[in-house]
N, CA, C and O atoms as CSV, one atom per row, in Angstrom:
chain,resi,resn,atom,element,x,y,z
A,1,MET,N,N,0.718,-1.080,-0.007
A,1,MET,CA,C,-0.032,-0.049,-0.117
A,1,MET,C,C,0.718,1.228,-0.011
A,1,MET,O,O,1.662,1.344,0.770
A,2,SER,N,N,0.384,2.018,-0.647
A,2,SER,CA,C,1.362,3.440,-0.884
A,2,SER,C,C,0.316,4.608,-1.148
A,2,SER,O,O,-0.832,4.421,-1.552
A,3,LYS,N,N,0.837,5.734,-0.883
A,3,LYS,CA,C,0.076,6.811,-1.301
A,3,LYS,C,C,1.059,8.000,-1.835
A,3,LYS,O,O,2.200,8.213,-1.426
A,4,PRO,N,N,0.354,8.726,-2.844
A,4,PRO,CA,C,1.178,9.714,-3.520
A,4,PRO,C,C,1.383,10.888,-2.738
A,4,PRO,O,O,0.630,11.292,-1.852
A,5,ILE,N,N,2.536,11.454,-3.152
A,5,ILE,CA,C,3.140,12.633,-2.434
A,5,ILE,C,C,4.221,13.659,-3.209
A,5,ILE,O,O,5.095,13.204,-3.947
A,6,GLU,N,N,4.093,14.815,-3.004
A,6,GLU,CA,C,4.926,15.437,-3.669
A,6,GLU,C,C,6.521,15.324,-3.379
A,6,GLU,O,O,6.854,15.222,-2.199
A,7,LEU,N,N,7.520,15.336,-4.374
A,7,LEU,CA,C,8.843,15.111,-4.160
A,7,LEU,C,C,9.544,16.030,-3.283
A,7,LEU,O,O,10.466,15.743,-2.520
A,8,GLY,N,N,8.953,17.283,-3.491
A,8,GLY,CA,C,9.541,18.242,-2.595
A,8,GLY,C,C,9.016,18.550,-1.171
A,8,GLY,O,O,9.379,19.567,-0.580
A,9,SER,N,N,8.195,17.698,-0.655
A,9,SER,CA,C,7.787,17.581,0.680
A,9,SER,C,C,8.562,16.549,1.598
A,9,SER,O,O,8.422,16.509,2.820
A,10,LEU,N,N,9.439,15.675,0.831
A,10,LEU,CA,C,10.025,14.664,1.468
A,10,LEU,C,C,11.197,15.061,2.260
A,10,LEU,O,O,11.704,16.134,1.934
A,11,LYS,N,N,11.692,14.463,3.161
A,11,LYS,CA,C,12.954,14.920,4.179
A,11,LYS,C,C,13.823,13.636,4.211
A,11,LYS,O,O,13.434,12.573,3.727
A,12,ILE,N,N,14.942,13.792,4.770
A,12,ILE,CA,C,15.847,12.803,5.047
A,12,ILE,C,C,15.285,11.983,6.223
A,12,ILE,O,O,14.768,12.459,7.234
A,13,GLY,N,N,15.462,10.678,5.941
A,13,GLY,CA,C,14.765,9.747,7.012
A,13,GLY,C,C,13.314,9.069,6.472
A,13,GLY,O,O,12.790,8.037,6.889
A,14,SER,N,N,12.816,10.008,5.373
A,14,SER,CA,C,11.578,9.647,5.114
A,14,SER,C,C,11.683,8.345,4.179
A,14,SER,O,O,12.796,8.029,3.759
A,15,TYR,N,N,10.631,7.632,3.865
A,15,TYR,CA,C,10.655,6.456,3.059
A,15,TYR,C,C,9.910,6.746,1.621
A,15,TYR,O,O,8.994,7.564,1.534
A,16,ILE,N,N,10.310,6.130,0.714
A,16,ILE,CA,C,9.749,6.182,-0.807
A,16,ILE,C,C,10.020,4.906,-1.484
A,16,ILE,O,O,10.794,4.026,-1.106
A,17,LEU,N,N,9.213,4.921,-2.636
A,17,LEU,CA,C,9.066,3.802,-3.416
A,17,LEU,C,C,9.814,4.239,-4.746
A,17,LEU,O,O,9.216,4.664,-5.735
A,18,LEU,N,N,11.151,4.091,-4.660
A,18,LEU,CA,C,12.088,4.473,-6.040
A,18,LEU,C,C,11.776,3.256,-7.160
A,18,LEU,O,O,11.698,2.059,-6.884
A,19,PRO,N,N,11.623,3.832,-8.427
A,19,PRO,CA,C,11.425,3.049,-9.499
A,19,PRO,C,C,12.646,1.993,-9.673
A,19,PRO,O,O,13.801,2.393,-9.522
A,20,VAL,N,N,12.384,0.691,-9.982
A,20,VAL,CA,C,13.386,-0.210,-10.427
A,20,VAL,C,C,13.068,-0.937,-11.554
A,20,VAL,O,O,11.909,-1.342,-11.644
A,21,SER,N,N,13.842,-1.183,-12.417
A,21,SER,CA,C,13.594,-1.826,-13.923
A,21,SER,C,C,13.019,-3.268,-13.731
A,21,SER,O,O,12.426,-3.718,-14.711
A,22,ASP,N,N,13.101,-4.053,-12.633
A,22,ASP,CA,C,12.606,-5.320,-12.719
A,22,ASP,C,C,11.242,-5.390,-11.723
A,22,ASP,O,O,10.633,-6.457,-11.643
A,23,GLN,N,N,10.803,-4.239,-10.988
A,23,GLN,CA,C,9.739,-4.124,-10.169
A,23,GLN,C,C,8.704,-3.186,-10.506
A,23,GLN,O,O,8.997,-2.014,-10.270
A,24,PRO,N,N,7.557,-3.402,-11.001
A,24,PRO,CA,C,6.656,-2.519,-11.400
A,24,PRO,C,C,6.189,-1.589,-10.279
A,24,PRO,O,O,5.821,-0.482,-10.675
A,25,THR,N,N,6.132,-1.798,-9.030
A,25,THR,CA,C,5.799,-1.046,-7.958
A,25,THR,C,C,7.107,-0.259,-7.354
A,25,THR,O,O,6.937,0.828,-6.801
A,26,GLY,N,N,8.203,-0.738,-7.455
A,26,GLY,CA,C,9.268,0.070,-6.917
A,26,GLY,C,C,9.743,-0.606,-5.603
A,26,GLY,O,O,9.053,-1.370,-4.927
A,27,GLU,N,N,10.974,-0.233,-5.341
A,27,GLU,CA,C,11.899,-0.474,-4.396
A,27,GLU,C,C,11.639,0.203,-2.896
A,27,GLU,O,O,11.915,1.402,-2.836
A,28,PRO,N,N,11.281,-0.245,-2.022
A,28,PRO,CA,C,11.155,0.792,-0.743
A,28,PRO,C,C,12.740,1.093,-0.223
A,28,PRO,O,O,13.697,0.333,-0.070
A,29,CYS,N,N,12.597,2.362,-0.049
A,29,CYS,CA,C,14.013,2.896,0.319
A,29,CYS,C,C,13.922,4.131,1.248
A,29,CYS,O,O,12.989,4.933,1.209
A,30,ARG,N,N,14.985,4.207,2.089
A,30,ARG,CA,C,15.046,5.433,3.138
A,30,ARG,C,C,15.926,6.373,2.628
A,30,ARG,O,O,17.066,6.062,2.282
A,31,ILE,N,N,15.383,7.766,2.538
A,31,ILE,CA,C,16.317,8.864,2.118
A,31,ILE,C,C,17.410,9.243,2.838
A,31,ILE,O,O,17.322,9.714,3.972
A,32,THR,N,N,18.595,9.041,2.165
A,32,THR,CA,C,19.626,9.422,3.083
A,32,THR,C,C,20.441,10.516,2.650
A,32,THR,O,O,21.411,10.825,3.342
A,33,GLU,N,N,20.118,11.301,1.339
A,33,GLU,CA,C,20.544,12.462,1.019
A,33,GLU,C,C,19.350,13.161,0.271
A,33,GLU,O,O,18.491,12.508,-0.322
A,34,TYR,N,N,19.353,14.595,0.340
A,34,TYR,CA,C,18.226,15.262,-0.284
A,34,TYR,C,C,18.875,16.517,-0.641
A,34,TYR,O,O,19.501,17.158,0.203
A,35,ASP,N,N,18.761,16.883,-1.802
A,35,ASP,CA,C,19.291,18.544,-2.370
A,35,ASP,C,C,18.399,18.875,-3.450
A,35,ASP,O,O,17.994,18.130,-4.343
A,36,THR,N,N,18.134,20.158,-3.239
A,36,THR,CA,C,17.314,20.875,-4.204
A,36,THR,C,C,18.047,21.931,-5.095
A,36,THR,O,O,19.039,22.557,-4.721
A,37,SER,N,N,17.474,22.054,-6.262
A,37,SER,CA,C,18.001,23.145,-7.010
A,37,SER,C,C,17.492,24.293,-7.154
A,37,SER,O,O,16.317,23.952,-7.014
A,38,LYS,N,N,17.431,25.710,-7.372
A,38,LYS,CA,C,16.684,26.759,-7.440
A,38,LYS,C,C,16.045,26.630,-8.988
A,38,LYS,O,O,16.631,26.059,-9.907
A,39,PRO,N,N,14.821,27.228,-9.091
A,39,PRO,CA,C,14.252,27.140,-10.467
A,39,PRO,C,C,15.232,28.035,-11.194
A,39,PRO,O,O,15.711,29.059,-10.707
A,40,GLY,N,N,15.499,27.542,-12.450
A,40,GLY,CA,C,16.314,28.512,-13.450
A,40,GLY,C,C,15.487,28.921,-14.650
A,40,GLY,O,O,14.271,28.744,-14.739
A,41,LYS,N,N,16.276,29.496,-15.585
A,41,LYS,CA,C,15.680,30.097,-16.636
A,41,LYS,C,C,14.952,29.271,-17.580
A,41,LYS,O,O,14.168,29.795,-18.371
A,42,HIS,N,N,15.195,27.741,-17.552
A,42,HIS,CA,C,14.658,27.058,-18.425
A,42,HIS,C,C,13.791,25.715,-17.702
A,42,HIS,O,O,13.707,24.612,-18.241
A,43,GLY,N,N,13.294,26.003,-16.624
A,43,GLY,CA,C,12.541,25.166,-16.014
A,43,GLY,C,C,12.328,25.172,-14.589
A,43,GLY,O,O,12.642,26.172,-13.945
A,44,ALA,N,N,11.819,24.146,-14.021
A,44,ALA,CA,C,11.228,24.246,-12.446
A,44,ALA,C,C,12.575,23.875,-11.651
A,44,ALA,O,O,13.594,23.509,-12.237
A,45,ALA,N,N,12.462,24.026,-10.079
A,45,ALA,CA,C,13.250,23.484,-9.369
A,45,ALA,C,C,13.388,21.945,-9.459
A,45,ALA,O,O,12.391,21.296,-9.779
A,46,LYS,N,N,14.552,21.323,-9.200
A,46,LYS,CA,C,14.746,19.856,-9.178
A,46,LYS,C,C,15.183,19.464,-7.946
A,46,LYS,O,O,15.791,20.245,-7.214
A,47,ALA,N,N,14.904,18.175,-7.595
A,47,ALA,CA,C,15.068,17.530,-6.329
A,47,ALA,C,C,16.012,16.549,-6.492
A,47,ALA,O,O,15.747,15.762,-7.401
A,48,ARG,N,N,17.180,16.322,-5.806
A,48,ARG,CA,C,18.030,14.870,-6.107
A,48,ARG,C,C,17.990,14.326,-4.676
A,48,ARG,O,O,18.255,14.878,-3.608
A,49,ILE,N,N,17.643,13.265,-4.920
A,49,ILE,CA,C,17.538,12.231,-3.624
A,49,ILE,C,C,18.446,10.897,-3.916
A,49,ILE,O,O,18.659,10.415,-5.029
A,50,VAL,N,N,18.909,10.432,-2.712
A,50,VAL,CA,C,19.446,9.180,-2.694
A,50,VAL,C,C,18.948,8.295,-1.717
A,50,VAL,O,O,19.066,8.658,-0.546
A,51,GLY,N,N,18.402,7.182,-1.960
A,51,GLY,CA,C,17.741,6.276,-1.098
A,51,GLY,C,C,18.545,5.080,-1.006
A,51,GLY,O,O,19.054,4.601,-2.019
A,52,MET,N,N,18.726,4.469,0.347
A,52,MET,CA,C,19.134,3.342,0.590
A,52,MET,C,C,17.925,2.148,0.546
A,52,MET,O,O,16.855,2.274,1.142
A,53,GLY,N,N,18.242,1.140,-0.150
A,53,GLY,CA,C,17.105,-0.010,-0.209
A,53,GLY,C,C,16.837,-0.660,1.217
A,53,GLY,O,O,17.724,-1.137,1.925
A,54,VAL,N,N,15.661,-0.617,1.496
A,54,VAL,CA,C,15.395,-1.436,2.818
A,54,VAL,C,C,15.803,-2.756,2.813
A,54,VAL,O,O,16.428,-3.096,3.818
A,55,PHE,N,N,15.650,-3.476,2.083
A,55,PHE,CA,C,15.981,-4.883,2.000
A,55,PHE,C,C,17.312,-5.308,1.592
A,55,PHE,O,O,17.832,-6.332,2.036
A,56,ASP,N,N,17.956,-4.409,0.617
A,56,ASP,CA,C,19.205,-4.861,0.186
A,56,ASP,C,C,20.295,-3.896,0.110
A,56,ASP,O,O,21.315,-4.108,-0.546
A,57,ASP,N,N,20.043,-2.654,0.897
A,57,ASP,CA,C,21.166,-1.825,1.137
A,57,ASP,C,C,21.850,-1.268,0.123
A,57,ASP,O,O,23.031,-0.954,0.269
A,58,GLN,N,N,21.191,-1.078,-1.025
A,58,GLN,CA,C,21.867,-0.507,-2.253
A,58,GLN,C,C,21.477,0.808,-2.276
A,58,GLN,O,O,20.299,1.043,-2.006
A,59,LYS,N,N,22.416,1.957,-2.611
A,59,LYS,CA,C,22.292,3.340,-3.164
A,59,LYS,C,C,21.333,3.485,-4.440
A,59,LYS,O,O,21.642,2.960,-5.509
A,60,ARG,N,N,20.442,4.042,-4.316
A,60,ARG,CA,C,19.635,4.354,-5.443
A,60,ARG,C,C,19.161,5.883,-5.729
A,60,ARG,O,O,18.211,6.414,-5.155
A,61,PRO,N,N,19.983,6.506,-6.715
A,61,PRO,CA,C,19.721,7.909,-6.930
A,61,PRO,C,C,18.396,8.285,-7.706
A,61,PRO,O,O,17.948,7.437,-8.479
A,62,HIS,N,N,17.878,9.227,-7.594
A,62,HIS,CA,C,16.667,9.618,-8.422
A,62,HIS,C,C,16.586,11.111,-8.353
A,62,HIS,O,O,16.763,11.743,-7.311
A,63,VAL,N,N,16.263,11.729,-9.707
A,63,VAL,CA,C,16.299,13.098,-9.879
A,63,VAL,C,C,14.915,13.395,-10.312
A,63,VAL,O,O,14.333,12.505,-10.931
A,64,GLY,N,N,14.320,14.471,-10.092
A,64,GLY,CA,C,12.879,14.728,-10.663
A,64,GLY,C,C,12.572,16.304,-10.091
A,64,GLY,O,O,13.151,16.875,-9.167
A,65,PRO,N,N,11.517,16.790,-10.909
A,65,PRO,CA,C,11.081,17.995,-10.390
A,65,PRO,C,C,10.376,18.101,-9.016
A,65,PRO,O,O,9.724,17.164,-8.556
A,66,VAL,N,N,10.526,19.216,-8.420
A,66,VAL,CA,C,10.056,19.041,-6.986
A,66,VAL,C,C,8.456,18.882,-6.882
A,66,VAL,O,O,7.929,18.616,-5.802
A,67,SER,N,N,7.717,19.058,-8.062
A,67,SER,CA,C,6.324,19.039,-8.108
A,67,SER,C,C,5.931,17.565,-8.594
A,67,SER,O,O,4.723,17.354,-8.704
A,68,MET,N,N,6.701,16.655,-8.858
A,68,MET,CA,C,6.515,15.411,-9.131
A,68,MET,C,C,5.884,14.710,-8.122
A,68,MET,O,O,6.173,14.951,-6.950
A,69,GLN,N,N,4.875,13.688,-8.481
A,69,GLN,CA,C,4.299,13.000,-7.591
A,69,GLN,C,C,4.822,11.557,-7.427
A,69,GLN,O,O,4.698,10.770,-8.365
A,70,VAL,N,N,5.394,11.186,-6.283
A,70,VAL,CA,C,6.111,9.762,-6.058
A,70,VAL,C,C,5.287,9.197,-4.942
A,70,VAL,O,O,4.655,9.867,-4.126
A,71,HIS,N,N,5.367,7.814,-4.997
A,71,HIS,CA,C,4.722,7.061,-3.847
A,71,HIS,C,C,5.526,6.649,-2.512
A,71,HIS,O,O,6.680,6.221,-2.513
A,72,VAL,N,N,4.707,6.854,-1.350
A,72,VAL,CA,C,5.501,6.695,-0.262
A,72,VAL,C,C,4.449,5.548,0.254
A,72,VAL,O,O,3.220,5.587,0.307
A,73,PRO,N,N,5.486,4.387,0.660
A,73,PRO,CA,C,4.657,3.237,1.384
A,73,PRO,C,C,4.143,3.835,2.649
A,73,PRO,O,O,4.635,4.798,3.235
A,74,LEU,N,N,3.063,3.129,3.009
A,74,LEU,CA,C,2.150,3.394,4.341
A,74,LEU,C,C,2.803,2.464,5.336
A,74,LEU,O,O,2.568,1.258,5.259
A,75,ILE,N,N,3.652,2.975,6.318
A,75,ILE,CA,C,4.150,2.018,7.351
A,75,ILE,C,C,3.329,2.083,8.830
A,75,ILE,O,O,2.985,3.105,9.424
A,76,ASP,N,N,3.168,0.985,9.152
A,76,ASP,CA,C,2.197,0.777,10.512
A,76,ASP,C,C,3.231,0.286,11.549
A,76,ASP,O,O,3.626,-0.876,11.454
A,77,LYS,N,N,3.644,0.990,12.417
A,77,LYS,CA,C,4.613,0.657,13.549
A,77,LYS,C,C,3.672,0.226,14.868
A,77,LYS,O,O,2.816,0.975,15.339
A,78,ARG,N,N,3.898,-0.762,15.247
A,78,ARG,CA,C,3.153,-1.381,16.575
A,78,ARG,C,C,4.032,-1.833,17.527
A,78,ARG,O,O,4.999,-2.508,17.172
A,79,PRO,N,N,3.827,-1.537,18.806
A,79,PRO,CA,C,4.894,-2.271,19.829
A,79,PRO,C,C,4.525,-3.532,19.835
A,79,PRO,O,O,3.482,-3.856,19.267
A,80,GLY,N,N,5.235,-4.362,20.411
A,80,GLY,CA,C,5.247,-5.708,20.454
A,80,GLY,C,C,6.182,-6.209,21.533
A,80,GLY,O,O,7.017,-5.421,21.978
A,81,GLN,N,N,6.111,-7.617,22.060
A,81,GLN,CA,C,6.797,-8.372,22.939
A,81,GLN,C,C,7.060,-9.660,22.230
A,81,GLN,O,O,6.226,-10.263,21.554
A,82,ILE,N,N,8.293,-10.026,22.445
A,82,ILE,CA,C,8.791,-11.266,22.161
A,82,ILE,C,C,9.011,-12.200,23.238
A,82,ILE,O,O,9.784,-11.942,24.160
A,83,ILE,N,N,8.148,-13.624,23.129
A,83,ILE,CA,C,8.141,-14.533,24.183
A,83,ILE,C,C,8.919,-15.667,23.555
A,83,ILE,O,O,8.670,-16.098,22.429
A,84,SER,N,N,9.794,-16.090,24.277
A,84,SER,CA,C,10.342,-17.221,23.866
A,84,SER,C,C,10.136,-18.536,24.623
A,84,SER,O,O,10.660,-19.572,24.214
């Protein structure tokens, strides 16, 4: 499950589904680097992010306009107790 959100509203530590060639839904990643550029003469502001894969710890860079819609996974955190 995921919800769409603008790329410009994400922060370091957020989770995002970054596109991967062999997965249609994308790979869940945690944002480790986030940088934006100013809008220039020929276009809108751009955001450059680097995400670390949640399952495989691979770096995945992504560049896109700040207004681009990306998918963010819905994460449900619950406290639990381990009984041995």
